[in-house]
Backbone bond lengths (Angstrom), bond angles and torsions (degrees), N, CA, C in turn:
res aa  C-N    CA-C-N  psi(-1)  N-CA   C-N-CA  omega(-1)  CA-C   N-CA-C  phi
1 V - - - 1.455 - - 1.523 108.43 -
2 T 1.298 116.03 130.28 1.467 119.95 179.16 1.513 110.38 -100.63
3 K 1.292 114.04 139.91 1.458 120.39 177.86 1.530 108.06 -79.23
4 M 1.315 116.36 140.63 1.460 119.97 179.29 1.529 109.67 -65.62
5 A 1.295 115.84 146.94 1.470 121.55 -177.10 1.524 111.26 -64.65
6 D 1.336 116.13 150.20 1.461 120.78 176.89 1.525 109.13 -61.07
7 K 1.327 115.44 142.76 1.465 120.20 -179.41 1.518 108.91 -162.80
8 Q 1.332 116.38 171.82 1.454 121.27 174.15 1.532 108.01 -66.36
9 L 1.326 116.51 158.90 1.460 119.23 178.56 1.516 109.86 -62.02
10 G 1.319 115.19 132.24 1.451 120.67 -176.96 1.511 112.14 -101.57
11 G 1.316 114.52 161.37 1.456 121.88 176.91 1.517 110.24 -109.97
12 R 1.311 115.92 -153.91 1.458 121.10 -175.60 1.527 112.75 -61.30
13 A 1.321 117.79 -45.32 1.471 120.59 -178.09 1.528 110.90 -61.57
14 E 1.329 116.65 -41.63 1.478 120.35 179.56 1.524 110.61 -67.89
15 L 1.340 116.51 -38.93 1.473 120.33 176.79 1.521 110.19 -61.56
16 E 1.316 117.00 -48.25 1.464 120.63 -179.20 1.528 111.17 -61.65
17 A 1.333 117.72 -35.66 1.464 121.32 177.11 1.537 110.31 -65.90
18 E 1.343 117.07 -41.24 1.471 120.88 177.98 1.526 110.92 -63.24
19 L 1.327 116.76 -43.65 1.465 120.70 179.53 1.524 110.62 -62.49
20 E 1.329 116.07 -42.30 1.464 120.33 179.03 1.527 110.76 -64.29
21 K 1.329 115.97 -42.54 1.469 121.01 179.09 1.535 110.93 -60.19
22 L 1.333 116.47 -33.77 1.465 120.99 178.94 1.522 112.55 -83.33
23 G 1.332 117.01 -3.27 1.464 120.89 179.95 1.522 113.11 73.55
24 I 1.325 116.90 25.93 1.460 121.51 -177.53 1.521 109.92 -89.85
25 Q 1.331 114.73 124.05 1.461 121.85 178.48 1.521 108.78 -83.32
26 T 1.330 117.60 131.36 1.458 121.42 -179.93 1.515 110.38 -129.47
27 E 1.310 114.75 160.94 1.446 122.71 173.53 1.523 106.27 -126.05
28 T 1.333 117.36 124.43 1.459 120.55 -175.61 1.516 110.46 -113.01
29 I 1.327 114.56 134.60 1.458 121.97 175.87 1.528 106.70 -113.20
30 E 1.322 116.34 113.87 1.468 120.90 176.21 1.527 107.22 -82.33
31 H 1.329 117.39 138.12 1.458 121.14 -179.11 1.531 109.93 -157.24
32 P 1.333 117.46 167.90 1.471 119.03 174.97 1.533 109.63 -59.86
33 E 1.321 116.59 160.57 1.461 120.02 179.96 1.528 110.01 -53.44
34 A 1.333 115.38 134.18 1.462 122.44 178.94 1.521 107.32 -118.70
35 F 1.328 116.30 110.64 1.460 120.38 -175.78 1.526 112.88 -89.43
36 T 1.335 116.73 -11.64 1.461 120.64 176.41 1.525 108.23 -131.03
37 V 1.319 115.26 161.15 1.463 119.14 177.47 1.525 109.46 -66.38
38 E 1.313 117.04 -30.26 1.460 120.46 177.82 1.533 110.21 -62.38
39 D 1.341 116.89 -41.65 1.473 120.38 176.15 1.525 110.33 -62.47
40 M 1.331 115.65 -45.35 1.462 121.14 -179.45 1.528 110.32 -59.19
41 T 1.332 116.83 -38.12 1.463 122.14 -178.84 1.520 111.55 -58.24
42 K 1.339 116.56 -41.44 1.465 120.04 179.86 1.524 111.08 -56.98
43 Y 1.330 116.34 -44.79 1.459 120.76 -175.28 1.522 112.11 -74.21
44 V 1.322 116.87 -41.70 1.467 119.67 -179.62 1.527 110.14 -69.34
45 S 1.335 116.92 -41.68 1.471 120.36 178.74 1.524 110.86 -62.23
46 A 1.317 116.79 -39.22 1.471 121.07 179.96 1.526 111.63 -63.00
47 A 1.334 117.26 -26.29 1.464 121.07 -179.81 1.529 112.09 -80.16
48 S 1.326 117.11 -8.31 1.477 123.15 177.74 1.523 113.20 54.41
49 I 1.319 117.48 41.31 1.463 121.93 175.88 1.522 106.72 -107.78
50 P 1.340 118.02 120.74 1.464 118.92 -178.56 1.530 111.52 -64.53
51 G 1.313 114.58 136.01 1.449 119.07 178.64 1.509 111.31 169.49
52 V 1.313 114.83 -179.92 1.458 122.01 -178.24 1.525 109.11 -121.16
53 M 1.321 115.05 142.43 1.457 120.45 175.85 1.519 108.78 -105.17
54 C 1.314 115.21 146.83 1.460 120.57 -176.84 1.515 110.97 -107.12
55 K 1.330 114.49 144.73 1.454 122.08 167.74 1.520 104.48 -96.94
56 N 1.331 117.16 132.08 1.465 121.48 -173.76 1.521 110.76 -121.34
57 L 1.327 115.46 132.55 1.459 121.73 -178.92 1.521 109.42 -126.96
58 F 1.325 116.37 131.93 1.466 122.58 176.58 1.526 106.88 -96.45
59 L 1.334 116.15 120.99 1.464 121.64 -172.32 1.522 111.89 -122.55
60 R 1.332 115.18 159.38 1.464 121.22 177.32 1.519 108.59 -144.78
61 D 1.326 116.10 160.83 1.455 119.10 172.49 1.526 107.98 -89.13
62 K 1.321 115.49 167.79 1.466 122.24 -174.04 1.528 112.60 -56.64
63 R 1.315 116.52 -38.11 1.473 120.72 -176.74 1.527 113.20 -89.92
64 M 1.334 116.62 3.78 1.470 122.13 178.91 1.530 112.02 62.26
65 K 1.329 117.32 28.23 1.464 120.25 178.40 1.522 111.78 -91.47
66 S 1.329 116.77 -22.90 1.462 120.78 -178.62 1.517 110.01 -130.42
67 L 1.343 114.27 144.43 1.464 121.91 178.33 1.516 108.66 -127.25
68 W 1.331 116.26 144.82 1.453 121.64 177.84 1.515 109.61 -137.08
69 L 1.314 115.05 150.31 1.459 121.99 167.22 1.520 105.21 -115.65
70 L 1.321 116.41 123.41 1.461 122.48 -179.05 1.515 109.17 -110.10
71 S 1.339 116.76 126.98 1.463 121.89 174.79 1.521 108.04 -117.77
72 V 1.341 115.05 124.92 1.465 121.05 -179.36 1.523 109.50 -130.99
73 L 1.320 116.02 164.73 1.453 120.49 174.31 1.521 109.79 -56.42
74 L 1.300 115.65 145.67 1.456 122.99 -176.97 1.526 113.46 -50.23
75 N 1.321 117.81 -43.96 1.468 121.28 -174.35 1.526 112.83 -90.16
76 R 1.309 117.40 11.24 1.459 122.48 -177.44 1.528 110.95 -79.88
77 K 1.313 116.22 130.15 1.470 120.56 171.47 1.524 106.35 -86.64
78 V 1.326 116.74 129.19 1.461 121.24 -175.90 1.526 109.54 -106.66
79 N 1.318 115.82 121.13 1.457 122.85 174.54 1.528 106.23 -102.97
80 L 1.333 116.92 108.32 1.469 120.31 -176.25 1.527 112.13 -60.54
81 G 1.314 118.36 -30.59 1.462 120.98 177.24 1.515 111.91 -63.02
82 L 1.345 116.09 -41.72 1.462 120.10 178.54 1.529 111.67 -71.46
83 V 1.322 116.56 -35.98 1.467 120.32 175.40 1.523 109.00 -62.91
84 A 1.334 116.65 -46.31 1.467 121.60 179.98 1.525 110.74 -56.54
85 K 1.309 116.46 -43.63 1.470 120.82 -179.82 1.534 110.98 -60.52
86 Q 1.336 116.83 -41.72 1.470 120.46 -178.45 1.531 112.57 -69.18
87 I 1.336 117.33 -25.01 1.472 119.00 -178.19 1.528 112.37 -105.94
88 G 1.345 116.24 6.72 1.463 120.02 174.77 1.514 115.52 78.07
89 V 1.336 116.63 30.91 1.466 121.89 178.05 1.526 107.07 -114.91
90 K 1.337 117.26 143.63 1.458 119.96 176.23 1.524 108.48 -58.60
91 P 1.344 118.09 134.30 1.465 121.53 -174.96 1.525 115.00 -51.36
92 N 1.315 118.51 -39.39 1.461 119.40 -178.85 1.527 112.48 -86.70
93 H 1.332 116.67 9.66 1.469 120.68 179.75 1.533 112.73 -106.53
94 L 1.320 117.88 5.17 1.463 121.47 -179.91 1.530 108.27 -111.98
95 S 1.328 116.25 128.65 1.465 120.14 179.52 1.524 109.76 -149.23
96 F 1.319 114.96 178.49 1.461 120.14 179.99 1.526 109.88 -72.98
97 G 1.338 115.87 140.75 1.455 121.29 178.81 1.514 111.42 -80.07
98 K 1.306 115.75 158.40 1.464 121.52 179.77 1.523 110.57 -75.94
99 E 1.321 115.53 144.92 1.459 120.31 179.55 1.526 111.13 -61.01
100 S 1.319 118.27 -36.37 1.466 120.89 -179.25 1.531 110.85 -61.25
101 I 1.315 117.57 -37.00 1.465 121.08 179.28 1.531 109.67 -72.78
102 M 1.328 116.50 -39.07 1.461 120.87 177.85 1.532 110.24 -61.94
103 L 1.323 116.31 -41.97 1.470 120.09 177.69 1.526 110.80 -63.59
104 E 1.320 116.48 -41.53 1.468 121.43 -178.70 1.527 111.83 -67.10
105 K 1.317 117.37 -43.79 1.472 121.39 -173.90 1.527 113.69 -87.13
106 L 1.356 116.75 -36.28 1.463 120.13 -172.79 1.526 114.22 -115.41
107 G 1.334 117.19 -16.17 1.460 119.70 179.14 1.512 114.37 78.79
108 V 1.344 117.59 17.59 1.467 121.69 177.16 1.520 109.41 -133.25
109 G 1.336 114.97 154.22 1.456 120.76 177.86 1.512 110.80 -112.11
110 Q 1.323 116.17 -173.30 1.460 121.15 178.79 1.513 110.07 -57.60
111 G 1.310 115.44 142.24 1.459 120.70 -178.94 1.518 113.15 87.59
112 C 1.328 117.40 -11.29 1.470 121.47 180.00 1.530 111.70 -124.57
113 V 1.333 117.70 8.04 1.464 120.58 -176.68 1.517 109.40 -58.48
114 T 1.327 115.67 131.51 1.453 121.38 -175.55 1.524 110.40 -154.63
115 P 1.331 117.90 142.41 1.463 118.53 174.89 1.524 112.38 -64.92
116 L 1.323 117.36 -18.51 1.463 119.95 178.79 1.526 111.03 -68.17
117 A 1.333 117.29 -20.15 1.468 121.27 178.06 1.529 111.58 -70.77
118 L 1.323 117.73 -10.83 1.469 120.30 179.25 1.532 111.78 -62.56
119 F 1.331 117.80 -18.41 1.472 118.74 177.00 1.523 111.01 -64.82
120 N 1.343 116.98 -18.76 1.470 120.85 176.23 1.525 113.11 -82.41
121 D 1.320 117.25 -16.73 1.468 121.49 -178.01 1.525 109.53 -88.79
122 T 1.310 115.81 70.06 1.470 120.77 -175.59 1.523 112.90 -73.11
123 Q 1.333 117.86 -14.70 1.470 121.23 178.69 1.526 111.87 -92.92
124 G 1.330 117.83 -3.12 1.457 121.17 179.28 1.518 113.38 67.37
125 E 1.316 116.72 33.98 1.468 120.43 -178.48 1.530 113.19 -82.39
126 V 1.314 117.30 -18.00 1.464 121.97 179.99 1.523 108.11 -110.83
127 K 1.326 115.73 121.29 1.472 120.26 177.17 1.525 107.84 -86.24
128 F 1.334 116.07 147.26 1.462 120.06 -177.57 1.518 110.98 -106.95
129 L 1.333 115.52 124.67 1.456 123.46 177.52 1.519 107.80 -110.79
130 L 1.325 116.90 132.72 1.460 120.93 -173.79 1.518 110.66 -132.25
131 D 1.305 115.43 131.94 1.459 122.70 173.88 1.540 107.10 -57.33
132 A 1.321 117.41 119.94 1.467 121.43 -176.94 1.522 111.84 -57.44
133 D 1.321 117.82 -30.71 1.464 120.27 -177.92 1.527 112.15 -65.81
134 I 1.312 118.20 -23.88 1.472 120.45 177.67 1.523 109.47 -65.29
135 V 1.334 116.38 -36.78 1.462 121.66 -179.46 1.528 110.94 -84.79
136 E 1.325 116.23 -40.59 1.466 120.60 -172.46 1.521 113.55 -87.05
137 G 1.333 117.68 -20.75 1.459 120.66 -179.51 1.518 111.22 -79.62
138 D 1.313 116.50 170.80 1.464 121.72 179.15 1.528 107.92 -102.74
139 H 1.333 116.08 83.35 1.453 120.42 -171.33 1.527 114.97 -107.04
140 G 1.309 118.66 -4.05 1.460 119.44 -177.85 1.514 110.74 75.00
141 K 1.325 116.16 -89.86 1.467 120.68 -178.45 1.529 110.96 -117.21
142 V 1.325 114.69 156.93 1.459 122.73 171.66 1.523 106.23 -107.70
143 F 1.344 117.20 126.69 1.463 121.89 -179.80 1.520 110.63 -106.69
144 C 1.333 115.73 133.12 1.466 123.30 178.51 1.524 108.45 -142.20
145 H 1.315 115.68 161.31 1.464 120.03 172.26 1.530 108.63 -72.49
146 P 1.335 117.75 136.85 1.475 120.99 176.87 1.541 111.63 -90.80
147 M 1.346 116.91 60.73 1.470 124.05 178.98 1.526 112.57 75.10
148 T 1.318 117.43 3.27 1.456 123.39 176.62 1.518 107.06 -145.96
149 N 1.337 116.65 146.21 1.459 118.63 178.99 1.528 112.05 -91.89
150 A 1.345 116.12 15.73 1.460 121.31 177.03 1.527 111.43 -101.31
151 A 1.331 115.86 17.98 1.462 121.34 177.10 1.526 108.39 -161.97
152 S 1.325 115.28 159.73 1.462 121.84 174.07 1.514 107.18 -130.40
153 L 1.314 116.19 133.24 1.454 121.99 -175.44 1.522 108.36 -116.88
154 G 1.335 116.57 128.05 1.458 121.18 -179.52 1.512 111.33 -112.83
155 M 1.336 114.83 144.80 1.463 121.42 175.82 1.521 107.96 -149.54
156 S 1.324 116.02 162.38 1.463 119.35 178.79 1.526 109.53 -64.98
157 V 1.325 116.03 157.17 1.462 120.91 178.26 1.531 109.36 -59.36
158 E 1.331 117.45 -40.35 1.473 121.34 179.95 1.529 110.92 -61.99
159 D 1.337 116.46 -43.64 1.460 120.11 178.51 1.529 111.17 -67.38
160 F 1.330 116.96 -36.80 1.463 121.82 176.93 1.534 109.65 -59.42
161 L 1.320 116.52 -46.91 1.476 120.74 178.81 1.527 111.01 -66.05
162 Q 1.333 117.33 -38.91 1.467 120.62 177.33 1.529 110.12 -60.52
163 F 1.339 116.74 -44.13 1.457 121.29 178.70 1.529 110.58 -60.18
164 L 1.325 116.65 -49.00 1.465 120.66 -178.83 1.525 111.11 -58.05
165 R 1.320 116.44 -45.02 1.471 120.65 -178.97 1.527 110.66 -65.82
166 A 1.323 116.98 -36.16 1.471 120.27 178.54 1.527 111.43 -65.93
167 T 1.337 116.71 -25.93 1.463 120.17 178.38 1.529 111.21 -87.19
168 G 1.326 116.90 -2.87 1.463 120.48 -177.98 1.518 113.08 84.51
169 H 1.321 117.68 19.67 1.466 122.21 -177.24 1.522 111.43 -118.00
170 E 1.320 116.04 75.84 1.468 120.44 173.88 1.528 106.65 -64.67
171 P 1.332 117.83 122.63 1.465 118.25 -176.06 1.530 112.66 -71.43
172 T 1.327 115.13 143.20 1.457 121.25 168.30 1.511 105.61 -92.53
173 L 1.334 117.00 117.28 1.458 120.80 -176.91 1.527 109.82 -82.80
174 L 1.323 115.76 130.37 1.457 122.61 179.11 1.520 110.37 -112.04
175 Q 1.314 115.29 144.30 1.469 121.95 177.93 1.521 108.96 -97.07
176 F 1.324 116.20 138.46 1.457 122.55 176.93 1.515 108.08 -130.51
177 E 1.328 115.32 162.07 1.458 119.53 173.58 1.521 107.30 -68.53
178 A 1.333 115.28 160.73 1.459 119.89 179.84 1.532 110.18 -56.46
179 P 1.329 117.56 140.61 1.471 120.60 179.15 1.527 111.18 -57.12
180 V 1.311 114.64 146.24 1.469 119.88 -179.95 1.512 109.50 -88.15
């Protein structure tokens, strides 16, 4: 797997070019801006395309030495203490990252957080954490924002993993209790 070349932070057009270069087939749903995953759900569900939507959290350790992007199933309750335990961080040392750092490293702000933004992290400064059920479940497609919250882009789980690996972000799979 080759890491993508260093470049300026890209937006939607650059992301779509990277996906095309990798031969990844996508399905895009254009919709009004969706600031929450619940909003996004309305638009994706209305399109009647089978798939799963992710809730995405930008995290940091207490000393700001490590950054993570966590993607979990939409209905998943996230306990940061349990996440910290799985990744070897003291439970009270894991918290939400600042938007300014997310903009600097991934090129997206609040309301647009997406694992697809990892293509901007060419230095590998953000580690990717992924709900194991997204990979192990039978979900059809994975839907994420394509660098803007005014659209949702779906791709197969296999293509999603191929994209992540091409960006140099092998996901660390995390186990969670069954969704409530």
